[in-house]
C-alpha positions as CSV (number, residue, x, y, z in Angstrom):
1,M,-0.7,0.3,-0.1
2,F,0.7,4.1,-0.7
3,R,0.5,5.7,2.4
4,Y,0.2,9.3,2.1
5,R,-0.8,12.4,3.6
6,S,-3.2,13.4,1.3
7,A,-2.9,12.8,-2.8
8,E,-1.6,16.4,-2.7
9,H,1.6,15.0,-0.5
10,R,1.7,11.8,-2.9
11,I,1.5,13.6,-6.3
12,E,4.5,16.9,-5.1
13,V,6.8,13.4,-3.5
14,F,6.4,12.5,-6.6
15,K,7.2,16.4,-8.5
16,T,10.5,16.4,-6.5
17,W,11.6,12.6,-6.8
18,Y,10.2,9.7,-9.2
19,G,11.8,12.0,-12.6
20,P,9.2,10.7,-15.0
21,L,7.3,12.5,-13.2
22,L,9.6,15.4,-12.7
23,K,10.4,15.8,-16.2
24,A,6.8,14.6,-17.6
25,F,5.9,18.1,-15.0
26,A,8.5,20.0,-16.4
27,A,8.0,19.3,-20.3
28,L,4.1,21.1,-20.2
29,E,3.3,24.6,-19.9
30,P,1.6,26.0,-16.4
31,A,-1.5,25.0,-17.8
32,A,-1.0,21.5,-18.5
33,Q,1.1,20.4,-15.5
34,S,-2.8,22.0,-13.7
35,A,-4.6,20.2,-16.3
36,L,-2.2,16.7,-15.1
37,E,-2.2,17.1,-11.7
38,A,-5.7,17.3,-12.0
39,D,-5.8,14.3,-13.7
40,L,-3.2,12.9,-11.0
41,K,-5.3,13.1,-7.8
42,A,-8.6,11.9,-9.7
43,L,-6.9,8.8,-10.7
44,I,-5.8,8.6,-7.3
45,A,-9.5,9.6,-6.3
46,R,-10.5,6.7,-7.9
47,F,-7.9,4.4,-5.7
48,D,-7.6,6.0,-2.8
49,R,-9.4,3.3,0.5
50,S,-8.4,6.0,3.0
51,G,-11.9,6.5,4.0
52,G,-11.0,10.5,3.3
53,T,-8.8,10.4,6.5
54,S,-5.2,10.5,4.2
55,M,-4.2,8.7,1.3
56,V,-4.0,5.1,1.1
57,V,-4.1,3.6,-2.8
58,P,-3.0,0.2,-3.4
59,G,0.1,-0.6,-5.0
60,E,0.6,-3.7,-7.2
61,Y,2.9,-4.5,-8.6
62,L,4.7,-8.2,-11.1
63,E,7.9,-9.5,-10.1
64,V,9.4,-12.2,-12.9
65,V,12.6,-13.8,-12.0
66,V,15.5,-15.3,-14.4
67,A,17.4,-17.8,-13.6
68,R,20.0,-19.9,-16.2
69,R,20.6,-23.4,-16.2
């Protein structure tokens, strides 16, 4: 589970420290940045399981391990 104080907090952390999102925001004009942030907030809200007190979003991933024999 990803846990943050709020959707805004998660977005701010990723805009500051996560390369792909940092670069995406840097490449956009202010109006497009606002639109992207609104889309991210809507996506987070769709999966948020906190009940409105913070932000709790499940984080699933696929791990593949290849072994050479």
